[in-house]
C-alpha positions as MATLAB code, in Angstrom:
seq = 'VQLQASGGGLVQPGGSLRLSCTASGFMFSRYAMGWFRQAPGKEREFVATINSSGARTYYADPVKGRFTISRNNAKNAMYLDMNGLKPEDTAVYYCASRPGSYYATRTFDYNAWGQGTLVTVSA';
ca = [
      19.062   60.218  -55.705;
      22.645   59.126  -56.214;
      24.052   55.633  -55.880;
      27.735   54.811  -56.217;
      28.858   51.202  -56.506;
      32.462   50.233  -55.849;
      34.682   47.318  -54.904;
      34.805   45.370  -58.132;
      37.976   43.880  -59.535;
      39.746   40.792  -60.788;
      39.632   37.752  -58.520;
      40.532   34.096  -58.946;
      37.864   31.392  -58.819;
      37.033   30.596  -55.219;
      38.029   34.065  -54.083;
      36.077   36.784  -52.321;
      35.125   40.396  -52.888;
      33.056   42.971  -51.058;
      31.016   45.407  -53.095;
      29.803   48.644  -51.561;
      27.030   51.007  -52.572;
      26.940   54.468  -51.059;
      23.764   56.510  -51.284;
      22.963   60.205  -51.136;
      20.117   62.548  -51.886;
      17.348   60.536  -50.274;
      16.334   59.046  -46.933;
      18.230   55.805  -47.292;
      16.607   54.092  -44.305;
      13.194   54.305  -45.975;
      14.245   52.553  -49.154;
      14.659   48.900  -49.996;
      17.798   48.111  -51.959;
      19.003   45.532  -54.410;
      21.990   44.231  -56.323;
      21.733   43.208  -59.952;
      24.335   42.106  -62.473;
      24.765   42.081  -66.199;
      27.165   39.795  -68.005;
      28.345   40.557  -71.560;
      25.605   39.779  -74.049;
      23.045   38.991  -71.361;
      20.171   40.788  -69.733;
      20.474   42.385  -66.339;
      19.545   39.875  -63.657;
      18.601   39.969  -60.017;
      21.253   39.009  -57.452;
      20.052   39.991  -53.968;
      17.749   42.390  -52.196;
      17.263   43.752  -48.687;
      14.376   45.556  -47.062;
      14.651   49.046  -45.655;
      15.504   47.996  -42.097;
      17.920   45.274  -43.136;
      15.941   42.576  -41.369;
      14.868   40.725  -44.485;
      16.919   39.554  -47.434;
      16.361   37.451  -50.527;
      18.792   35.913  -53.008;
      18.812   34.540  -56.515;
      19.380   30.796  -56.547;
      22.798   30.955  -58.280;
      24.287   33.029  -55.441;
      22.414   31.641  -52.456;
      24.803   30.473  -49.778;
      27.770   32.305  -51.351;
      26.719   35.960  -51.337;
      25.492   38.054  -48.393;
      23.698   41.375  -48.712;
      23.722   43.821  -45.826;
      23.255   47.508  -45.124;
      24.260   50.159  -42.625;
      21.574   52.824  -42.506;
      23.691   55.061  -40.296;
      26.313   55.187  -43.070;
      23.855   55.247  -46.005;
      25.580   52.178  -47.381;
      24.795   48.720  -48.670;
      27.184   45.831  -49.188;
      27.466   42.582  -51.074;
      29.923   40.067  -49.673;
      30.766   37.552  -52.354;
      32.519   34.309  -51.474;
      33.292   31.227  -53.504;
      33.316   33.254  -56.689;
      32.921   31.419  -59.976;
      33.731   32.493  -63.536;
      30.003   32.701  -64.212;
      29.775   35.467  -61.604;
      31.709   37.728  -63.983;
      29.524   40.746  -64.696;
      28.980   44.414  -64.056;
      27.227   44.689  -60.701;
      24.685   47.426  -60.114;
      23.049   48.663  -56.949;
      19.521   49.998  -57.059;
      16.990   51.591  -54.749;
      13.221   51.549  -54.464;
      11.062   53.638  -52.148;
       9.324   51.779  -49.349;
      10.064   49.004  -46.952;
       9.628   45.923  -49.085;
      12.322   44.327  -51.149;
      11.827   43.312  -54.765;
      13.472   41.190  -57.426;
      12.456   42.786  -60.729;
      14.417   45.555  -62.400;
      11.313   47.649  -62.997;
      10.592   47.686  -59.258;
      13.603   49.986  -58.808;
      13.690   53.635  -59.768;
      17.335   54.574  -59.251;
      20.544   52.825  -60.274;
      24.234   53.204  -59.629;
      26.795   53.210  -62.415;
      27.989   49.635  -61.901;
      31.254   48.026  -60.875;
      32.949   45.273  -62.861;
      33.679   41.921  -61.245;
      35.876   39.553  -63.209;
      36.444   36.018  -61.961;
      39.289   34.387  -63.820;
      42.419   32.384  -63.224;
];
């Protein structure tokens, strides 16, 4: 299982970014996926998750209404569209996979992780 996160960068408050996660080495369409983030000095926290078909999603309260998770099973890819970015969104963002259809919000529910991509929100 390999996951590669990309798309991070420096953005001003109120700006937008799209993160991508490309997957290989497993049957992507049979795995639920998630995005997590880790800010300096803090624990890794849940951001958003999507079930294997893409029909169901769930978000952490701090990002609800601003972030959108999606996936394209034909391309073995997952995305996180982030709008209205705030300085408190600054973190390394990780994508993760878990076998099965159902999404999950806890780090230990996932058995594979990408390397992370840094998002910095600053003026």
